[in-house]
N, C-alpha and C positions, 0 to 999 in steps of 0.2 A: 560467501556466494548460497550456502547451500539455508542460512540463516535468514537472508533477502528472502530466499525463496520461499520458506517456511513460513514468513511473516504476510508477505502476500496472499498466499492461500488460506492462512488461518483469518485471514483480512474480507475475504471475500464470502460474500452472505447466505452465497450457494453452495457454497462445500461446508459438509458436515464435518466430518474428516481427513485428516494429513497424515500421508504411509511416507516413511522415506526408506530407501531402497538400498542398504552402502554395504559392502564390505568392510569398509572400514571403520574402528570402534571413536576416531576423532571427528567422525562426521556426524554419526547418528549422535554423539555427545552435544555436538554445535545445535545441532536441532530441536535435541533435547529441551537444551537451556534459553532458544531463541524461543522457543513455545513459553518455558515456565515464565517469561518475563513479560508475557504476556494474559498469562494464567489460563493459559489455555492447554496447560502438558496432557491432560486429559482428554485431550484430541490429537494428539500427535504419536505414533505409532510406527518405530524402530523396527525394519524387517533384513535378519543379516543373508543379506544376497550370495548365495551358492557360488562355486569358485566359477563351476560350469558356466555361468552366465554374468560374469564379475570382468575379461576382459576387456580387451581394445575391438574383439572384432564381434562382441557383443550385439545382438538389439535391443534398443529399449524398448521392443514388447516385450519378448522375451522376460524383461527384469519386473514390467507393469505386469505381465499376466503372474508370473510367480507372487508376485505382490497382493493383486489379486485373490490369489487363491488362500496364500496364509490369513491374507486379514479375514475375508468370508468361513474360515472356520475358525478363528481363535473369536471372533464373536459371535458368532452363530446369524449370520445378516447377509442379504443377500444386497448387493450393490445394484442402484440403477443404470448411474452413468458413473463412467469411470473418467479422471483426469490424467495429463502428464504434463507437467508444469519441470522446466528443464532450469536447473540453477544457471546454467551456461550462460543465460540471457538474465544480467541482470538488472536490466530495470524493468520486468515485468510488474506490473500494479494488478492491484486485486481487483481493478475494473476488467481487465482483460480477463484474467482466471472467471472472471462473474460471466463477463459476456460470452466467454465458449459452453460453462456450466450451461447460462439461460438456453443457449440453440437448443442445446441437446436436451434437454431436462424440460422443457416450455415450449419450444417454438416449430418443435416437426421436424429437424437432423437429425442424420444418425451420426454426423463428425462434425465437429466443428475445427477450426483453426484460426491463430491471431495472423492477419496479416497487414503490412503498410502499404498503401500508393507508391510505386514504382514506373517510373517514366525512363529510363534510362535505357540503352539499346546496348542489346547480350551480341556477343562474339563465340564465334568458335574457331577455333584454327583448326581448319578441315586437311592440314597435308596428310590423315588418311583415306581421303575421299576422294575423286575425280576434281569436283568442282570449286578444290581448294578453301581458305576460311572463308565464313558465311552468317550473316547472320541467322540468328538463331529468332528472335520474335521479331525481325525487320527483314523487309526486303533491300537491299546494300543498292541497289538500285535506285532506289527512292528513299529523298530523303524529309518526311511528312514533318510539316507543324506539329510539337506537343502536343496543342491540344486539338490537333486534328488524328492521331493516334486513339485504339480505342485504350480503355483503361485497366493496365496489367497490376499484380497485386505480387507483392513477395510474401513469403513466408517467413516469419521472424523467430519461428525454432522455439516462442515462448511458452506456448501454451496452446493443448489440443485439447477437446474430449471426445468420449467415443461412449456409445447405449453401450453397454458392458455385458449384455447375450451377444449383439451382432459383434464386437470386440475379440468375443471366446471363437466362434464361428467363424470369423475370417482372419483373426488373428495377426492383423494389421489396423492401422489408427487411421489409413483412408478408406470407407466402403460406403455405400448408398448415397444419401444427400449429404454436399459434405457443404455446413453453411461456416461462409468469410466473415470474420469479426475481427472490424479494421482497428487497428491501435495507432499512437502518435509515431510517426516516423522518425522521431526525434528522438527516443526511447526504444529503436534496433541495433541490439547490438551484440554477437554472439560471440565467445571468452573460445577460441582455440588456439591460440600461441600467448606467451607473455606478454607479446607487442599489443593484441585486445585489451588483456587484462589493463595494463597500465594506459588505458583510452578510457576504458571506464571508469578507474580511479581520479582523471581526469574529470570526465563528466559528472560523476557521484554531487560535487558540491551544486550542480546546477538545475539536475534532474529529480534531484531524490527531496520530497517534500520536505520541510521546515519542520523539525521534531518540533512537542509542546516543550516547552521550558520545563525542566524540572525543577526541587527545591532546592539545589544547590547552586541553580541559576537566579535565586530571587534574594536582594540583601537587604529588601524592605520594603513595607508596599506602604504609600503615604497618600490619604484620601482625603479629600476634599471635604464640605460639609454638603451646602447647600445642592441638588442634584445627584450624589450619590448617595448622602444619609438620607435624602429626602427627596420626596418628586417632585421640589420644585418652585412648589407650589406656596404659596403665605396666605394666609386666612389673616384678616387684620376684623378686630372685633369693633361695637360701637362707642368702646375707651381708647380704641388706637390701638389697643394690646397686639401684639403679632402671636401667630401660631403655629406653626409645622408640620406635616405628620410625616409619620418615618413606616418603615416596614420589618416586621418582625424576620422575614427571611434574609436580613441585611446584617441582623443580629446575629441570627446562626450560622452565616457565612463568615463571619468576624471571627465568632467562637470558636471556628474549627481552624483559622488562620493564629492564632493563638495555641490552642494546643500543638498545633505544627511546629510551636516553633517559632515564626515566622514576626520579625518587627514591626510594628505596625505605629503609626501618627496622624492623627487627624490636625491638619491645614487648612485655616478658613479666614478669609477676609471679615467673616460676618463676628459681629461683636455680640450679639444677641447671647446671654447667659444660657438658651437652650441648648448651647453648642459643647459647652465644659456638661448641661448634664447630663448629654446624652452620652458625652466618652465616658464618664463616672460611673453610666448605665452600660455602658460596653466594656468598660475596664480598657480602655484606651488612652493613651497620651494624647496630650491635644495643646496648642495653639492656635488661640482663634484673636481676633482683632489685629493679624498679621494683614501687612499695608506691600509689604516686599516678599515673598516669599521663596523666591531664590538664593533669596540671602540667610533667610531663617532655617531653609532645608543644608546650605552649606556652614551652616555653624553647629 
């Protein structure tokens, strides 16, 4: 979970540095590893959280204030906007984080929070009060249509942003003008118990962006000739001879693939000897004059 939050925060253009505050060495190491995989280890700072603010009753604000003090002292710089990104929201995105940061840094808000549109009817057990059970955000004696109700927003618990000076003064994540930054309701999930974690694992294949393929995912690269190694034009001179145009940039790309050890093949139906000549230049095996490419690939 902490690695997911670190990756999202480091991917947000408005974020300059990420500070992880924890009293657990394994969590700190997971954060460092996530940053290193992104080539951003220099932007990740781990702060050891004192025992006094590491217990179950400690507030998030206390941890952020401590981390802010340590970061500014160690880096000899003043923070303008401080963010709180909670790793218990596993589907927080860099767009969410960038949205709250931008609201405070550029759009005049003092604080900002990610929210999702909410249409539910909230009830509270009023056994301790005279009127009994009652509606929190509605009058139970009236049942309006959803489209007739004012739009409510649910705080997602994922990302918050605060003007740093104001946060030091108020020592709370909300003060002054608070901007609401909408997020996708489908991505709203806070992990509080093992059942929430199981739901997150089930949803991850549906909600996580598809990762880019790595070298291990590529068996080979098979290229056509016309339209891939050329711009798909054919020049014919007055004697009927055909010529084509190639791009040196393609040659650089193929050279990089060769250097990476990726098997390459040019497979073309074209019988023009220019295909073989270009393949020799690129040092790529070639099969040309092939009518059934599917059968050639199987062989």
